[in-house]
N, C-alpha and C positions, 0 to 999 in steps of 0.2 A: 224602543230607544236605539239609534244607532250608533254603529259598531267604535265609530268615532268617538263621540259623546261616555259610554261605556268604558275607554278604553281610558280613555283622561278620566274621568270619575278613580278608578282604579292607580294613575299616574301621581292624584293626587293622594288616595288614599297612601300614598308609599313612601312618596314626602312630608304627610302632617304623623305618620308614625316615624321616621328617622327625627321629624324636630323633635318629635318627640322622647324618642331611645337615645338618642347621641348624648353628651355628658355635654361635646361642643360641636358648634356649628359657626362657621366662618359661612363668610358673603365675598366676595370679591370679585371683580374689572381686572378684567384677564385681556384685553381689548391692547393689541399693538408687537404680542409677545408672538413670539416665531411658536413652529411646530416641535423647534426637538426642543423649548425654551418649555411651552407646555407638556410634554412629554417627560422631560426632566422632572419637570414639579409635579406630575404623577409618579414616577418615580419613588419617590422621596415618600409623597405622601404615603404609599402605598404600603413601603417598608416601614413605615412608624401605625401602622394598622391601616390610617383615613381613609373616608372615602371620599371622591373628587370627585362632584359630576355636575352638568348643565339640566337647567329642568326651565321651560319658558315661565316667565317671569308674570302668566296671566297663572299658571296655574302653581308659580312652589305656595303667592297670592293666597287662595283660593287655600290652601294649604296649611298656610302659614293661618290663614284665620279659622281653620277646620279646631287646630291644636290648640289656640284660644295664644297664639302669639305675634297680634298681627304688627304687632309695633318697631315688624321686621320692614313692614312692604314697602319703609321709605327709602332704605339703601336697594328695592329691587326696580332698577333703572338700569335699561342698558342692557350690555353683553355680561352673565356673571354666570362664574363657577361657583360650587359649595362643597365643603370639607363638614365632611361629617366626619365625628371621635367622637366614638364609645366605650372606648376606655380613656384616656389620658385627655384632659383638661385642658393642658397645656399646649401638647406639639401641634399641632393646627394652629396651633397662631405662631407658636415658635418657626414651626417650620415657613408658612409662610413670612415672618413679618425679617428673614432669611433672603427669604428667598426677592424678595420686593429692595432688597436692599441692594442688594446684586439687578438688581431687575426694574429699572424706573416705571416701565410699563406696569407690571402690577401692583394695582391699588384695593387693600382691605378696606371695606367699607363699614359693616357690620357681625355684627356675630347672638348667636346665642350659647351661652355661659349658662352649663345645668338650668334649666330652662327657666329663663331670664336673658330676655334682648338689655345686651351690650353695642357700645357706639365702638366707632375706632377704637378712641384713648384710651378705654376699656382693654382693648383687644391690645391695644398695644402694652400697654400695662403686665395686664398676664402674660405674653412675650415676650418680658425681660424678666418672669422669675425664673429664678433657678427649675433644672429637669427635676421629675419624681427623686432618681437615683441621686439628684447631685441634694435637696434637703435632705434626703434620706443619710449622709449623711454630714451635710450639717447638725443636724441632728444625733447622730452616734458621736460625733465626737464633744457636742454640749455633755449625753450622757457619760460620755469618758471621761472629763475631766476634772471630776472628785477623785476618783478611780484612779484617776494618775497624779493630782497632787497626795493623795493619801500617800502612794507607794514611794515616790520622792521625797518624803516628810517623814515615813520612818529609815528607810535607807540613808539618807542625812541624818536621824537620831542613830542607827546602828553605824554609821564610820564613825562621826564623834566619841561613841562609846570604847571603839576601838582604840581611836590616838587614845582613849583616855589610861585603856587598858595597856596601852605599850609602853 
């Protein structure tokens, strides 16, 4: 087999592995973004632990079929970039959605969220969720509420007893 074919097979395997392993994968059309804007986007994604790559659509389609995620193939037309996140499900969607609000040239096409193909609307809904830290702080405040209320009630009873005793 020729060297080029062998190299393409390696790339397809690499993409398929990334599709399988990532918690969140987002496909975007980056046409119309300047080099500076793409660099800024890459920097924001890198800081969040998200890998941002450009692959040929034909290789990505084969990789999606190999990873049994062929539903994403409809979005693979024109120049695409793919954001892979192995840690945070929400981070790539949130960063790309916020960037798309400021730069109309960036278009979110589709995604794969924890092994399920997601439409643009589903990716946008995911982006609108609070961050992991935000969700944890909401959970903590819900857990603290009963204890806080008990403490306030106990204090009110103690104050009332003091007033009656005085």
